[in-house]
Each structure stands twice: as C-alpha cells, then as structure tokens.
N, C-alpha and C positions, 0 to 999 in steps of 0.2 A: 741734214734734212733724210729724209725716208728714198728710197728707191722707187721711182716712179715706171709704170706698164707702158707702153705703146705696143698700137698695131704698128708693123710696116710690112705694108703692100708689097707682093714680087706676082710673076706672074713665070712662067715655069722658064721661060726665054730672059728675064730678067735676073734670075737667082743666078741658071747659069753663067749668065755674063758676069755678075757679081763676084760670083767662086772663081772665073777666068784671069780675074782683072786683080785678082789677090785677096779679096774678101776683109777688103778692111775699110771700104768706103760706103757710105750708104747713102743716096740721091734723091731726089725731091724737086719737085715741079716749080718753078718761080714763085707761084701760087701759093703757096705751101712755107713760103721764108715765116710767116710772122710764129706760127705754128713749131714749126723745127728750133726754130731759135728758143722755145719752151723747155727744147733736150737738154740734159744735164749730164756730165761725166758722172758714171755709174749705173744710168739711167739702162733699162732693160729694153732694145726692142724685138717684140715678140713677132717671128717672120712666117706671113702667113701668105701663101700662094694660091691665087685666086682663079676659077675654073675649077680646080679639083677640091678647093676649100678644104685645106692642109696645112697646118702648122708644121714649118720645116725646121727652123730654126731659133735662136736666143743670141742678139749680139748684144754685148756693151757697148755705151757712148761711151767716147773717150776724150770728145774734141767738144766745144763749142762749134755751134754752125759757123759754114764758110762759104764761099760762092767762087766752082770750079768749073769751067766747062770743056774741062779734057775729056773723049769720048770713054766711055765704059759702055753705055747700052747700046744699041745699035737704032733702038725705035725713040729715042727723046735722049737731050743731055743729062735731063735731071740735075739741074745746078747749083741748087741750094745742098749741101752737102754737110757730113758730119763724121771720122773716123770712129771707125767701130774696133771692136776686136772679138772674133765668134769665142759664146761660153759653149755653146753646142748648134751642132748642123747633124740634119739626117738625109740619109740618100731617099729621095723621090717613094720609093717604095714603103720605106717604112716609119713616112711621115705620118704626124698624129690627125687623124679624121675631125676637125672642128665638131661635128655632128656626135662621139662621142664625148666631148666634153660639155657641149649644151648644156644640159639638165643640171650642171655643177654652176652655171654660168647667171650672173643675177640680169642681163638682160635677156635673157632668152623668157618666152612665156608662151606656154603650149597653146594658148587661148589662140595667138597669133604667131604659127608656127615660125615662119618667112622673114619675120619683124627685125628678127637677130641680125641678119646682113646688112643693115643699114650699119652695124658697127665696122666692120670691114670693107667697106667702098670707098675709103681715104683712109690716109697716111700722113703723117705722125697720127694716130687718134689713143688719146690717152685713154686709160682701163682701170678701173678701180684697183686697189691693191689687193681684196681678195680674188677677182675675176684675172688679176695678170699672175698671183701665186698658183691658179686652177690650172692655167694653161703653160706657166714654165715647169 
C-alpha cells in the first residue's frame, strides 16, 4: 500500500511540547479517534503550525492508534496517539510558509483565496498523494 500524507496540526506551543517530550508521540482529541485509526505505519504526517501558517516537520507513523493520557501537552490531553519518528524538523525561522506552496496545491483556488484554510483546520486530514509530495 502506498504511503498516505496527512496534515498534523500544532500550535507553536504544542510543537515545542512535542519536541520537549522526545518528539516520538503525536496526539489527537478523542473526537478524532476514527480518523486517527486510518493512519498506518509508513504514512507521513506533514506538521503544520497554526497562527504562523507554516510547515515545520514531517513525521513517519510507526504504530497503530492507541490511547494514553500521560500529559505531554499543557493545554489538552490529546489521548488518541500514534508513535512517530521524525523524518525532518525545521527551526521555526526556516519553516516553510504555506503561501509559498499554495499555487502548487490542488485545493488552492485563486478565485477563493482563503478557501484553502479549511484543509488545515483539523487533523489528521488526508491529502492527495500529489499535494503530499509538494508539501514534503
């Protein structure tokens, strides 16, 4: 089965907390359990930082979904988790602005310049292979 590409949302704070905890566990809200269970080992999570609209890393899924309530993040438990390994991480100052990629993404429509934001409001969000490769 081919690798799938998914958006994985972070804030600057949750990204820092993810790294401080070792950068090996991605967590999601319980309401996202059904979607998280679709992730498979080998899939890539394209890490998007809200607020600054930048891609900051790529994580490879290493496990099926599991539940854990150990505190990693200070704002929420994000109990639906997967084990990951970093493929690439960037410092915030060199992370990739989504604006630099938009013209090459299938979900960008110049006639509706802000409609693309719907694709990065929730995670995990499955992307087309072509869009995933552009972002990666």
